[in-house]
Chimera marker file (.cmm) of the C-alpha trace (Angstrom):
<marker_set name="trace">
<marker id="1" x="0.000" y="0.000" z="0.000" r="1" g="1" b="0" radius="0.5"/>
<marker id="2" x="2.782" y="2.401" z="0.970" r="1" g="1" b="0" radius="0.5"/>
<marker id="3" x="4.633" y="1.595" z="-2.213" r="1" g="1" b="0" radius="0.5"/>
<marker id="4" x="1.505" y="2.192" z="-4.302" r="1" g="1" b="0" radius="0.5"/>
<marker id="5" x="0.655" y="5.488" z="-2.608" r="1" g="1" b="0" radius="0.5"/>
<marker id="6" x="4.201" y="6.734" z="-2.969" r="1" g="1" b="0" radius="0.5"/>
<marker id="7" x="4.153" y="5.732" z="-6.611" r="1" g="1" b="0" radius="0.5"/>
<marker id="8" x="1.029" y="7.772" z="-7.110" r="1" g="1" b="0" radius="0.5"/>
<marker id="9" x="2.643" y="10.912" z="-5.709" r="1" g="1" b="0" radius="0.5"/>
<marker id="10" x="5.275" y="11.153" z="-8.383" r="1" g="1" b="0" radius="0.5"/>
<marker id="11" x="2.690" y="10.903" z="-11.101" r="1" g="1" b="0" radius="0.5"/>
<marker id="12" x="0.857" y="13.853" z="-9.645" r="1" g="1" b="0" radius="0.5"/>
<marker id="13" x="3.015" y="16.183" z="-7.621" r="1" g="1" b="0" radius="0.5"/>
<marker id="14" x="4.887" y="17.972" z="-10.341" r="1" g="1" b="0" radius="0.5"/>
<marker id="15" x="2.778" y="17.638" z="-13.442" r="1" g="1" b="0" radius="0.5"/>
<marker id="16" x="3.379" y="20.294" z="-16.014" r="1" g="1" b="0" radius="0.5"/>
<marker id="17" x="-0.097" y="21.230" z="-17.106" r="1" g="1" b="0" radius="0.5"/>
<marker id="18" x="1.096" y="23.623" z="-19.759" r="1" g="1" b="0" radius="0.5"/>
<marker id="19" x="3.551" y="21.069" z="-21.055" r="1" g="1" b="0" radius="0.5"/>
<marker id="20" x="0.821" y="18.464" z="-21.098" r="1" g="1" b="0" radius="0.5"/>
<marker id="21" x="-1.285" y="20.502" z="-23.486" r="1" g="1" b="0" radius="0.5"/>
<marker id="22" x="1.563" y="20.778" z="-25.952" r="1" g="1" b="0" radius="0.5"/>
<marker id="23" x="2.461" y="17.150" z="-25.425" r="1" g="1" b="0" radius="0.5"/>
<marker id="24" x="-1.118" y="15.984" z="-25.842" r="1" g="1" b="0" radius="0.5"/>
<marker id="25" x="-1.538" y="17.959" z="-29.031" r="1" g="1" b="0" radius="0.5"/>
<marker id="26" x="1.821" y="16.801" z="-30.381" r="1" g="1" b="0" radius="0.5"/>
<marker id="27" x="1.175" y="13.170" z="-29.497" r="1" g="1" b="0" radius="0.5"/>
<marker id="28" x="-2.384" y="13.013" z="-30.774" r="1" g="1" b="0" radius="0.5"/>
<marker id="29" x="-1.194" y="10.686" z="-33.504" r="1" g="1" b="0" radius="0.5"/>
<marker id="30" x="1.214" y="8.638" z="-31.353" r="1" g="1" b="0" radius="0.5"/>
<marker id="31" x="-0.267" y="8.289" z="-27.864" r="1" g="1" b="0" radius="0.5"/>
<marker id="32" x="1.578" y="8.579" z="-24.572" r="1" g="1" b="0" radius="0.5"/>
<marker id="33" x="5.045" y="6.990" z="-24.479" r="1" g="1" b="0" radius="0.5"/>
<marker id="34" x="4.244" y="4.949" z="-21.388" r="1" g="1" b="0" radius="0.5"/>
<marker id="35" x="0.893" y="3.637" z="-22.584" r="1" g="1" b="0" radius="0.5"/>
<marker id="36" x="-1.002" y="6.071" z="-20.361" r="1" g="1" b="0" radius="0.5"/>
<marker id="37" x="0.250" y="4.859" z="-16.991" r="1" g="1" b="0" radius="0.5"/>
<marker id="38" x="1.831" y="8.176" z="-16.041" r="1" g="1" b="0" radius="0.5"/>
<marker id="39" x="-1.103" y="10.516" z="-15.648" r="1" g="1" b="0" radius="0.5"/>
<marker id="40" x="0.470" y="13.864" z="-15.133" r="1" g="1" b="0" radius="0.5"/>
<marker id="41" x="4.210" y="13.678" z="-14.956" r="1" g="1" b="0" radius="0.5"/>
<marker id="42" x="5.878" y="12.859" z="-18.231" r="1" g="1" b="0" radius="0.5"/>
<marker id="43" x="9.365" y="11.492" z="-17.952" r="1" g="1" b="0" radius="0.5"/>
<marker id="44" x="8.914" y="9.954" z="-14.490" r="1" g="1" b="0" radius="0.5"/>
<marker id="45" x="7.328" y="6.646" z="-15.387" r="1" g="1" b="0" radius="0.5"/>
<marker id="46" x="6.909" y="3.617" z="-13.216" r="1" g="1" b="0" radius="0.5"/>
<marker id="47" x="6.537" y="2.937" z="-9.549" r="1" g="1" b="0" radius="0.5"/>
<marker id="48" x="10.246" y="3.021" z="-8.759" r="1" g="1" b="0" radius="0.5"/>
<marker id="49" x="10.611" y="6.651" z="-9.813" r="1" g="1" b="0" radius="0.5"/>
<marker id="50" x="7.491" y="7.592" z="-7.906" r="1" g="1" b="0" radius="0.5"/>
<marker id="51" x="8.655" y="5.707" z="-4.836" r="1" g="1" b="0" radius="0.5"/>
<marker id="52" x="11.997" y="7.539" z="-4.842" r="1" g="1" b="0" radius="0.5"/>
<marker id="53" x="10.184" y="10.830" z="-5.235" r="1" g="1" b="0" radius="0.5"/>
<marker id="54" x="7.927" y="10.100" z="-2.263" r="1" g="1" b="0" radius="0.5"/>
<marker id="55" x="10.901" y="9.062" z="-0.157" r="1" g="1" b="0" radius="0.5"/>
<marker id="56" x="12.786" y="12.238" z="-1.012" r="1" g="1" b="0" radius="0.5"/>
<marker id="57" x="9.798" y="14.298" z="0.054" r="1" g="1" b="0" radius="0.5"/>
<marker id="58" x="9.262" y="12.294" z="3.235" r="1" g="1" b="0" radius="0.5"/>
<marker id="59" x="5.532" y="11.760" z="2.829" r="1" g="1" b="0" radius="0.5"/>
<marker id="60" x="3.520" y="10.735" z="5.848" r="1" g="1" b="0" radius="0.5"/>
<marker id="61" x="1.118" y="7.796" z="5.719" r="1" g="1" b="0" radius="0.5"/>
<marker id="62" x="-1.772" y="10.261" z="5.744" r="1" g="1" b="0" radius="0.5"/>
<marker id="63" x="-0.320" y="12.153" z="2.768" r="1" g="1" b="0" radius="0.5"/>
<marker id="64" x="0.184" y="8.915" z="0.872" r="1" g="1" b="0" radius="0.5"/>
<marker id="65" x="-3.431" y="7.932" z="1.503" r="1" g="1" b="0" radius="0.5"/>
<marker id="66" x="-4.626" y="11.364" z="0.360" r="1" g="1" b="0" radius="0.5"/>
<marker id="67" x="-2.621" y="11.145" z="-2.825" r="1" g="1" b="0" radius="0.5"/>
<marker id="68" x="-3.944" y="7.683" z="-3.560" r="1" g="1" b="0" radius="0.5"/>
<marker id="69" x="-7.482" y="9.009" z="-3.183" r="1" g="1" b="0" radius="0.5"/>
<marker id="70" x="-6.701" y="11.915" z="-5.515" r="1" g="1" b="0" radius="0.5"/>
<marker id="71" x="-5.298" y="9.558" z="-8.144" r="1" g="1" b="0" radius="0.5"/>
<marker id="72" x="-8.172" y="7.114" z="-7.819" r="1" g="1" b="0" radius="0.5"/>
<marker id="73" x="-10.678" y="9.937" z="-8.265" r="1" g="1" b="0" radius="0.5"/>
<marker id="74" x="-8.867" y="11.299" z="-11.333" r="1" g="1" b="0" radius="0.5"/>
<marker id="75" x="-8.340" y="7.947" z="-13.055" r="1" g="1" b="0" radius="0.5"/>
<marker id="76" x="-11.769" y="7.661" z="-14.807" r="1" g="1" b="0" radius="0.5"/>
<marker id="77" x="-11.436" y="11.091" z="-16.443" r="1" g="1" b="0" radius="0.5"/>
<marker id="78" x="-7.837" y="10.408" z="-17.471" r="1" g="1" b="0" radius="0.5"/>
<marker id="79" x="-8.841" y="7.040" z="-18.918" r="1" g="1" b="0" radius="0.5"/>
<marker id="80" x="-11.636" y="8.716" z="-20.867" r="1" g="1" b="0" radius="0.5"/>
<marker id="81" x="-9.237" y="11.329" z="-22.245" r="1" g="1" b="0" radius="0.5"/>
<marker id="82" x="-6.753" y="8.653" z="-23.302" r="1" g="1" b="0" radius="0.5"/>
<marker id="83" x="-9.546" y="6.671" z="-24.988" r="1" g="1" b="0" radius="0.5"/>
<marker id="84" x="-10.610" y="9.778" z="-26.908" r="1" g="1" b="0" radius="0.5"/>
<marker id="85" x="-6.995" y="10.391" z="-27.958" r="1" g="1" b="0" radius="0.5"/>
<marker id="86" x="-6.721" y="6.814" z="-29.183" r="1" g="1" b="0" radius="0.5"/>
<marker id="87" x="-9.996" y="7.019" z="-31.112" r="1" g="1" b="0" radius="0.5"/>
<marker id="88" x="-8.929" y="10.256" z="-32.772" r="1" g="1" b="0" radius="0.5"/>
<marker id="89" x="-5.528" y="8.789" z="-33.617" r="1" g="1" b="0" radius="0.5"/>
<marker id="90" x="-7.245" y="5.824" z="-35.293" r="1" g="1" b="0" radius="0.5"/>
<marker id="91" x="-9.524" y="8.163" z="-37.233" r="1" g="1" b="0" radius="0.5"/>
<marker id="92" x="-6.478" y="9.929" z="-38.647" r="1" g="1" b="0" radius="0.5"/>
<marker id="93" x="-4.647" y="6.699" z="-39.409" r="1" g="1" b="0" radius="0.5"/>
<marker id="94" x="-7.643" y="5.282" z="-41.236" r="1" g="1" b="0" radius="0.5"/>
<marker id="95" x="-8.349" y="8.431" z="-43.230" r="1" g="1" b="0" radius="0.5"/>
<marker id="96" x="-7.786" y="7.939" z="-46.947" r="1" g="1" b="0" radius="0.5"/>
<marker id="97" x="-5.940" y="10.887" z="-48.530" r="1" g="1" b="0" radius="0.5"/>
<marker id="98" x="-7.665" y="10.060" z="-51.817" r="1" g="1" b="0" radius="0.5"/>
<marker id="99" x="-11.122" y="10.449" z="-50.299" r="1" g="1" b="0" radius="0.5"/>
<marker id="100" x="-12.895" y="13.693" z="-51.273" r="1" g="1" b="0" radius="0.5"/>
<marker id="101" x="-13.775" y="14.234" z="-47.578" r="1" g="1" b="0" radius="0.5"/>
<marker id="102" x="-10.159" y="13.808" z="-46.423" r="1" g="1" b="0" radius="0.5"/>
<marker id="103" x="-9.610" y="17.503" z="-45.655" r="1" g="1" b="0" radius="0.5"/>
<marker id="104" x="-12.810" y="17.607" z="-43.598" r="1" g="1" b="0" radius="0.5"/>
<marker id="105" x="-11.826" y="14.453" z="-41.716" r="1" g="1" b="0" radius="0.5"/>
<marker id="106" x="-8.418" y="15.939" z="-40.880" r="1" g="1" b="0" radius="0.5"/>
<marker id="107" x="-9.958" y="19.259" z="-39.822" r="1" g="1" b="0" radius="0.5"/>
<marker id="108" x="-12.407" y="17.439" z="-37.550" r="1" g="1" b="0" radius="0.5"/>
<marker id="109" x="-9.585" y="15.354" z="-36.067" r="1" g="1" b="0" radius="0.5"/>
<marker id="110" x="-7.604" y="18.540" z="-35.432" r="1" g="1" b="0" radius="0.5"/>
<marker id="111" x="-10.560" y="20.020" z="-33.558" r="1" g="1" b="0" radius="0.5"/>
<marker id="112" x="-10.997" y="16.848" z="-31.514" r="1" g="1" b="0" radius="0.5"/>
<marker id="113" x="-7.274" y="16.836" z="-30.677" r="1" g="1" b="0" radius="0.5"/>
<marker id="114" x="-7.508" y="20.439" z="-29.485" r="1" g="1" b="0" radius="0.5"/>
<marker id="115" x="-10.525" y="19.617" z="-27.339" r="1" g="1" b="0" radius="0.5"/>
<marker id="116" x="-8.844" y="16.548" z="-25.853" r="1" g="1" b="0" radius="0.5"/>
<marker id="117" x="-5.657" y="18.515" z="-25.146" r="1" g="1" b="0" radius="0.5"/>
<marker id="118" x="-7.733" y="21.151" z="-23.357" r="1" g="1" b="0" radius="0.5"/>
<marker id="119" x="-9.467" y="18.489" z="-21.282" r="1" g="1" b="0" radius="0.5"/>
<marker id="120" x="-6.079" y="17.010" z="-20.398" r="1" g="1" b="0" radius="0.5"/>
<marker id="121" x="-4.744" y="20.392" z="-19.284" r="1" g="1" b="0" radius="0.5"/>
<marker id="122" x="-7.805" y="20.980" z="-17.130" r="1" g="1" b="0" radius="0.5"/>
<marker id="123" x="-7.748" y="17.512" z="-15.573" r="1" g="1" b="0" radius="0.5"/>
<marker id="124" x="-4.010" y="17.459" z="-14.870" r="1" g="1" b="0" radius="0.5"/>
<marker id="125" x="-4.108" y="20.982" z="-13.490" r="1" g="1" b="0" radius="0.5"/>
<marker id="126" x="-6.832" y="19.971" z="-11.057" r="1" g="1" b="0" radius="0.5"/>
<marker id="127" x="-4.913" y="16.890" z="-9.966" r="1" g="1" b="0" radius="0.5"/>
<marker id="128" x="-1.765" y="18.957" z="-9.529" r="1" g="1" b="0" radius="0.5"/>
<marker id="129" x="-3.616" y="21.527" z="-7.428" r="1" g="1" b="0" radius="0.5"/>
<marker id="130" x="-5.100" y="18.779" z="-5.256" r="1" g="1" b="0" radius="0.5"/>
<marker id="131" x="-1.701" y="17.161" z="-4.764" r="1" g="1" b="0" radius="0.5"/>
<marker id="132" x="-0.051" y="20.480" z="-4.037" r="1" g="1" b="0" radius="0.5"/>
<marker id="133" x="-2.632" y="21.101" z="-1.307" r="1" g="1" b="0" radius="0.5"/>
<marker id="134" x="-1.532" y="17.863" z="0.418" r="1" g="1" b="0" radius="0.5"/>
<marker id="135" x="2.171" y="18.775" z="0.458" r="1" g="1" b="0" radius="0.5"/>
<marker id="136" x="3.728" y="20.838" z="3.226" r="1" g="1" b="0" radius="0.5"/>
<marker id="137" x="5.531" y="24.076" z="2.296" r="1" g="1" b="0" radius="0.5"/>
<marker id="138" x="8.869" y="22.295" z="2.767" r="1" g="1" b="0" radius="0.5"/>
<marker id="139" x="7.807" y="19.422" z="0.507" r="1" g="1" b="0" radius="0.5"/>
<marker id="140" x="6.672" y="21.908" z="-2.127" r="1" g="1" b="0" radius="0.5"/>
<marker id="141" x="10.093" y="23.546" z="-2.119" r="1" g="1" b="0" radius="0.5"/>
<marker id="142" x="11.767" y="20.144" z="-2.479" r="1" g="1" b="0" radius="0.5"/>
<marker id="143" x="9.352" y="19.157" z="-5.225" r="1" g="1" b="0" radius="0.5"/>
<marker id="144" x="10.040" y="22.348" z="-7.179" r="1" g="1" b="0" radius="0.5"/>
<marker id="145" x="13.793" y="21.771" z="-6.886" r="1" g="1" b="0" radius="0.5"/>
<marker id="146" x="13.419" y="18.187" z="-8.075" r="1" g="1" b="0" radius="0.5"/>
<marker id="147" x="11.309" y="19.363" z="-11.001" r="1" g="1" b="0" radius="0.5"/>
<marker id="148" x="13.952" y="21.940" z="-11.969" r="1" g="1" b="0" radius="0.5"/>
<marker id="149" x="16.654" y="19.272" z="-11.819" r="1" g="1" b="0" radius="0.5"/>
<marker id="150" x="14.588" y="16.948" z="-14.008" r="1" g="1" b="0" radius="0.5"/>
<marker id="151" x="14.008" y="19.696" z="-16.563" r="1" g="1" b="0" radius="0.5"/>
<marker id="152" x="17.733" y="20.416" z="-16.639" r="1" g="1" b="0" radius="0.5"/>
<marker id="153" x="18.543" y="16.738" z="-17.241" r="1" g="1" b="0" radius="0.5"/>
<marker id="154" x="15.950" y="16.589" z="-20.018" r="1" g="1" b="0" radius="0.5"/>
<marker id="155" x="17.435" y="19.689" z="-21.604" r="1" g="1" b="0" radius="0.5"/>
<marker id="156" x="20.896" y="18.130" z="-21.486" r="1" g="1" b="0" radius="0.5"/>
<marker id="157" x="19.570" y="14.974" z="-23.150" r="1" g="1" b="0" radius="0.5"/>
<marker id="158" x="17.959" y="17.008" z="-25.905" r="1" g="1" b="0" radius="0.5"/>
<marker id="159" x="21.283" y="18.699" z="-26.594" r="1" g="1" b="0" radius="0.5"/>
<marker id="160" x="22.956" y="15.306" z="-26.871" r="1" g="1" b="0" radius="0.5"/>
<marker id="161" x="20.537" y="13.942" z="-29.465" r="1" g="1" b="0" radius="0.5"/>
<marker id="162" x="22.333" y="13.129" z="-32.646" r="1" g="1" b="0" radius="0.5"/>
<marker id="163" x="25.629" y="12.479" z="-30.873" r="1" g="1" b="0" radius="0.5"/>
<marker id="164" x="27.429" y="9.190" z="-30.410" r="1" g="1" b="0" radius="0.5"/>
<marker id="165" x="28.700" y="7.956" z="-27.060" r="1" g="1" b="0" radius="0.5"/>
<marker id="166" x="31.922" y="9.905" z="-27.511" r="1" g="1" b="0" radius="0.5"/>
<marker id="167" x="29.995" y="13.155" z="-27.895" r="1" g="1" b="0" radius="0.5"/>
<marker id="168" x="30.685" y="13.427" z="-31.623" r="1" g="1" b="0" radius="0.5"/>
<marker id="169" x="27.960" y="14.258" z="-34.124" r="1" g="1" b="0" radius="0.5"/>
<marker id="170" x="26.512" y="11.131" z="-35.678" r="1" g="1" b="0" radius="0.5"/>
<marker id="171" x="26.596" y="10.725" z="-39.393" r="1" g="1" b="0" radius="0.5"/>
<marker id="172" x="23.084" y="10.646" z="-40.728" r="1" g="1" b="0" radius="0.5"/>
<link id1="1" id2="2" r="1" g="1" b="0" radius="0.2"/>
<link id1="2" id2="3" r="1" g="1" b="0" radius="0.2"/>
<link id1="3" id2="4" r="1" g="1" b="0" radius="0.2"/>
<link id1="4" id2="5" r="1" g="1" b="0" radius="0.2"/>
<link id1="5" id2="6" r="1" g="1" b="0" radius="0.2"/>
<link id1="6" id2="7" r="1" g="1" b="0" radius="0.2"/>
<link id1="7" id2="8" r="1" g="1" b="0" radius="0.2"/>
<link id1="8" id2="9" r="1" g="1" b="0" radius="0.2"/>
<link id1="9" id2="10" r="1" g="1" b="0" radius="0.2"/>
<link id1="10" id2="11" r="1" g="1" b="0" radius="0.2"/>
<link id1="11" id2="12" r="1" g="1" b="0" radius="0.2"/>
<link id1="12" id2="13" r="1" g="1" b="0" radius="0.2"/>
<link id1="13" id2="14" r="1" g="1" b="0" radius="0.2"/>
<link id1="14" id2="15" r="1" g="1" b="0" radius="0.2"/>
<link id1="15" id2="16" r="1" g="1" b="0" radius="0.2"/>
<link id1="16" id2="17" r="1" g="1" b="0" radius="0.2"/>
<link id1="17" id2="18" r="1" g="1" b="0" radius="0.2"/>
<link id1="18" id2="19" r="1" g="1" b="0" radius="0.2"/>
<link id1="19" id2="20" r="1" g="1" b="0" radius="0.2"/>
<link id1="20" id2="21" r="1" g="1" b="0" radius="0.2"/>
<link id1="21" id2="22" r="1" g="1" b="0" radius="0.2"/>
<link id1="22" id2="23" r="1" g="1" b="0" radius="0.2"/>
<link id1="23" id2="24" r="1" g="1" b="0" radius="0.2"/>
<link id1="24" id2="25" r="1" g="1" b="0" radius="0.2"/>
<link id1="25" id2="26" r="1" g="1" b="0" radius="0.2"/>
<link id1="26" id2="27" r="1" g="1" b="0" radius="0.2"/>
<link id1="27" id2="28" r="1" g="1" b="0" radius="0.2"/>
<link id1="28" id2="29" r="1" g="1" b="0" radius="0.2"/>
<link id1="29" id2="30" r="1" g="1" b="0" radius="0.2"/>
<link id1="30" id2="31" r="1" g="1" b="0" radius="0.2"/>
<link id1="31" id2="32" r="1" g="1" b="0" radius="0.2"/>
<link id1="32" id2="33" r="1" g="1" b="0" radius="0.2"/>
<link id1="33" id2="34" r="1" g="1" b="0" radius="0.2"/>
<link id1="34" id2="35" r="1" g="1" b="0" radius="0.2"/>
<link id1="35" id2="36" r="1" g="1" b="0" radius="0.2"/>
<link id1="36" id2="37" r="1" g="1" b="0" radius="0.2"/>
<link id1="37" id2="38" r="1" g="1" b="0" radius="0.2"/>
<link id1="38" id2="39" r="1" g="1" b="0" radius="0.2"/>
<link id1="39" id2="40" r="1" g="1" b="0" radius="0.2"/>
<link id1="40" id2="41" r="1" g="1" b="0" radius="0.2"/>
<link id1="41" id2="42" r="1" g="1" b="0" radius="0.2"/>
<link id1="42" id2="43" r="1" g="1" b="0" radius="0.2"/>
<link id1="43" id2="44" r="1" g="1" b="0" radius="0.2"/>
<link id1="44" id2="45" r="1" g="1" b="0" radius="0.2"/>
<link id1="45" id2="46" r="1" g="1" b="0" radius="0.2"/>
<link id1="46" id2="47" r="1" g="1" b="0" radius="0.2"/>
<link id1="47" id2="48" r="1" g="1" b="0" radius="0.2"/>
<link id1="48" id2="49" r="1" g="1" b="0" radius="0.2"/>
<link id1="49" id2="50" r="1" g="1" b="0" radius="0.2"/>
<link id1="50" id2="51" r="1" g="1" b="0" radius="0.2"/>
<link id1="51" id2="52" r="1" g="1" b="0" radius="0.2"/>
<link id1="52" id2="53" r="1" g="1" b="0" radius="0.2"/>
<link id1="53" id2="54" r="1" g="1" b="0" radius="0.2"/>
<link id1="54" id2="55" r="1" g="1" b="0" radius="0.2"/>
<link id1="55" id2="56" r="1" g="1" b="0" radius="0.2"/>
<link id1="56" id2="57" r="1" g="1" b="0" radius="0.2"/>
<link id1="57" id2="58" r="1" g="1" b="0" radius="0.2"/>
<link id1="58" id2="59" r="1" g="1" b="0" radius="0.2"/>
<link id1="59" id2="60" r="1" g="1" b="0" radius="0.2"/>
<link id1="60" id2="61" r="1" g="1" b="0" radius="0.2"/>
<link id1="61" id2="62" r="1" g="1" b="0" radius="0.2"/>
<link id1="62" id2="63" r="1" g="1" b="0" radius="0.2"/>
<link id1="63" id2="64" r="1" g="1" b="0" radius="0.2"/>
<link id1="64" id2="65" r="1" g="1" b="0" radius="0.2"/>
<link id1="65" id2="66" r="1" g="1" b="0" radius="0.2"/>
<link id1="66" id2="67" r="1" g="1" b="0" radius="0.2"/>
<link id1="67" id2="68" r="1" g="1" b="0" radius="0.2"/>
<link id1="68" id2="69" r="1" g="1" b="0" radius="0.2"/>
<link id1="69" id2="70" r="1" g="1" b="0" radius="0.2"/>
<link id1="70" id2="71" r="1" g="1" b="0" radius="0.2"/>
<link id1="71" id2="72" r="1" g="1" b="0" radius="0.2"/>
<link id1="72" id2="73" r="1" g="1" b="0" radius="0.2"/>
<link id1="73" id2="74" r="1" g="1" b="0" radius="0.2"/>
<link id1="74" id2="75" r="1" g="1" b="0" radius="0.2"/>
<link id1="75" id2="76" r="1" g="1" b="0" radius="0.2"/>
<link id1="76" id2="77" r="1" g="1" b="0" radius="0.2"/>
<link id1="77" id2="78" r="1" g="1" b="0" radius="0.2"/>
<link id1="78" id2="79" r="1" g="1" b="0" radius="0.2"/>
<link id1="79" id2="80" r="1" g="1" b="0" radius="0.2"/>
<link id1="80" id2="81" r="1" g="1" b="0" radius="0.2"/>
<link id1="81" id2="82" r="1" g="1" b="0" radius="0.2"/>
<link id1="82" id2="83" r="1" g="1" b="0" radius="0.2"/>
<link id1="83" id2="84" r="1" g="1" b="0" radius="0.2"/>
<link id1="84" id2="85" r="1" g="1" b="0" radius="0.2"/>
<link id1="85" id2="86" r="1" g="1" b="0" radius="0.2"/>
<link id1="86" id2="87" r="1" g="1" b="0" radius="0.2"/>
<link id1="87" id2="88" r="1" g="1" b="0" radius="0.2"/>
<link id1="88" id2="89" r="1" g="1" b="0" radius="0.2"/>
<link id1="89" id2="90" r="1" g="1" b="0" radius="0.2"/>
<link id1="90" id2="91" r="1" g="1" b="0" radius="0.2"/>
<link id1="91" id2="92" r="1" g="1" b="0" radius="0.2"/>
<link id1="92" id2="93" r="1" g="1" b="0" radius="0.2"/>
<link id1="93" id2="94" r="1" g="1" b="0" radius="0.2"/>
<link id1="94" id2="95" r="1" g="1" b="0" radius="0.2"/>
<link id1="95" id2="96" r="1" g="1" b="0" radius="0.2"/>
<link id1="96" id2="97" r="1" g="1" b="0" radius="0.2"/>
<link id1="97" id2="98" r="1" g="1" b="0" radius="0.2"/>
<link id1="98" id2="99" r="1" g="1" b="0" radius="0.2"/>
<link id1="99" id2="100" r="1" g="1" b="0" radius="0.2"/>
<link id1="100" id2="101" r="1" g="1" b="0" radius="0.2"/>
<link id1="101" id2="102" r="1" g="1" b="0" radius="0.2"/>
<link id1="102" id2="103" r="1" g="1" b="0" radius="0.2"/>
<link id1="103" id2="104" r="1" g="1" b="0" radius="0.2"/>
<link id1="104" id2="105" r="1" g="1" b="0" radius="0.2"/>
<link id1="105" id2="106" r="1" g="1" b="0" radius="0.2"/>
<link id1="106" id2="107" r="1" g="1" b="0" radius="0.2"/>
<link id1="107" id2="108" r="1" g="1" b="0" radius="0.2"/>
<link id1="108" id2="109" r="1" g="1" b="0" radius="0.2"/>
<link id1="109" id2="110" r="1" g="1" b="0" radius="0.2"/>
<link id1="110" id2="111" r="1" g="1" b="0" radius="0.2"/>
<link id1="111" id2="112" r="1" g="1" b="0" radius="0.2"/>
<link id1="112" id2="113" r="1" g="1" b="0" radius="0.2"/>
<link id1="113" id2="114" r="1" g="1" b="0" radius="0.2"/>
<link id1="114" id2="115" r="1" g="1" b="0" radius="0.2"/>
<link id1="115" id2="116" r="1" g="1" b="0" radius="0.2"/>
<link id1="116" id2="117" r="1" g="1" b="0" radius="0.2"/>
<link id1="117" id2="118" r="1" g="1" b="0" radius="0.2"/>
<link id1="118" id2="119" r="1" g="1" b="0" radius="0.2"/>
<link id1="119" id2="120" r="1" g="1" b="0" radius="0.2"/>
<link id1="120" id2="121" r="1" g="1" b="0" radius="0.2"/>
<link id1="121" id2="122" r="1" g="1" b="0" radius="0.2"/>
<link id1="122" id2="123" r="1" g="1" b="0" radius="0.2"/>
<link id1="123" id2="124" r="1" g="1" b="0" radius="0.2"/>
<link id1="124" id2="125" r="1" g="1" b="0" radius="0.2"/>
<link id1="125" id2="126" r="1" g="1" b="0" radius="0.2"/>
<link id1="126" id2="127" r="1" g="1" b="0" radius="0.2"/>
<link id1="127" id2="128" r="1" g="1" b="0" radius="0.2"/>
<link id1="128" id2="129" r="1" g="1" b="0" radius="0.2"/>
<link id1="129" id2="130" r="1" g="1" b="0" radius="0.2"/>
<link id1="130" id2="131" r="1" g="1" b="0" radius="0.2"/>
<link id1="131" id2="132" r="1" g="1" b="0" radius="0.2"/>
<link id1="132" id2="133" r="1" g="1" b="0" radius="0.2"/>
<link id1="133" id2="134" r="1" g="1" b="0" radius="0.2"/>
<link id1="134" id2="135" r="1" g="1" b="0" radius="0.2"/>
<link id1="135" id2="136" r="1" g="1" b="0" radius="0.2"/>
<link id1="136" id2="137" r="1" g="1" b="0" radius="0.2"/>
<link id1="137" id2="138" r="1" g="1" b="0" radius="0.2"/>
<link id1="138" id2="139" r="1" g="1" b="0" radius="0.2"/>
<link id1="139" id2="140" r="1" g="1" b="0" radius="0.2"/>
<link id1="140" id2="141" r="1" g="1" b="0" radius="0.2"/>
<link id1="141" id2="142" r="1" g="1" b="0" radius="0.2"/>
<link id1="142" id2="143" r="1" g="1" b="0" radius="0.2"/>
<link id1="143" id2="144" r="1" g="1" b="0" radius="0.2"/>
<link id1="144" id2="145" r="1" g="1" b="0" radius="0.2"/>
<link id1="145" id2="146" r="1" g="1" b="0" radius="0.2"/>
<link id1="146" id2="147" r="1" g="1" b="0" radius="0.2"/>
<link id1="147" id2="148" r="1" g="1" b="0" radius="0.2"/>
<link id1="148" id2="149" r="1" g="1" b="0" radius="0.2"/>
<link id1="149" id2="150" r="1" g="1" b="0" radius="0.2"/>
<link id1="150" id2="151" r="1" g="1" b="0" radius="0.2"/>
<link id1="151" id2="152" r="1" g="1" b="0" radius="0.2"/>
<link id1="152" id2="153" r="1" g="1" b="0" radius="0.2"/>
<link id1="153" id2="154" r="1" g="1" b="0" radius="0.2"/>
<link id1="154" id2="155" r="1" g="1" b="0" radius="0.2"/>
<link id1="155" id2="156" r="1" g="1" b="0" radius="0.2"/>
<link id1="156" id2="157" r="1" g="1" b="0" radius="0.2"/>
<link id1="157" id2="158" r="1" g="1" b="0" radius="0.2"/>
<link id1="158" id2="159" r="1" g="1" b="0" radius="0.2"/>
<link id1="159" id2="160" r="1" g="1" b="0" radius="0.2"/>
<link id1="160" id2="161" r="1" g="1" b="0" radius="0.2"/>
<link id1="161" id2="162" r="1" g="1" b="0" radius="0.2"/>
<link id1="162" id2="163" r="1" g="1" b="0" radius="0.2"/>
<link id1="163" id2="164" r="1" g="1" b="0" radius="0.2"/>
<link id1="164" id2="165" r="1" g="1" b="0" radius="0.2"/>
<link id1="165" id2="166" r="1" g="1" b="0" radius="0.2"/>
<link id1="166" id2="167" r="1" g="1" b="0" radius="0.2"/>
<link id1="167" id2="168" r="1" g="1" b="0" radius="0.2"/>
<link id1="168" id2="169" r="1" g="1" b="0" radius="0.2"/>
<link id1="169" id2="170" r="1" g="1" b="0" radius="0.2"/>
<link id1="170" id2="171" r="1" g="1" b="0" radius="0.2"/>
<link id1="171" id2="172" r="1" g="1" b="0" radius="0.2"/>
</marker_set>
């Protein structure tokens, strides 16, 4: 139970709602990289990462229970959003470019993707606010620092794309 509740915290505590909207819109044709397990914190998938996060913050049993309740309450909406993303993705994949209604199908899919991205931003923002309310001021400071560190690491990785292990540019 403790492991599960701690795992839930990571998925919630530091979600980037603004980033999620861009991510959701960008991934409308690909789906989430983790198959939808990580509700609101891209890049921190799996229970081990969430467990470490909870340990670093020093969550109490009561906080862990609160976070589990928050996640459980949010899960149906998140599942619905992911299902809508998947359906829209399939619509685009199955659209025939030779069909006279192709442009209309794509325009409709674009509108659906925008709506779904907006729903995702709203839902993840609410979850984040609920989680934030459970954390103490000290835990919030730690969480913000951890989020900044994660963003820095991600930025470093982006810079290294296209390089081999020796740091040299790869031949493409």
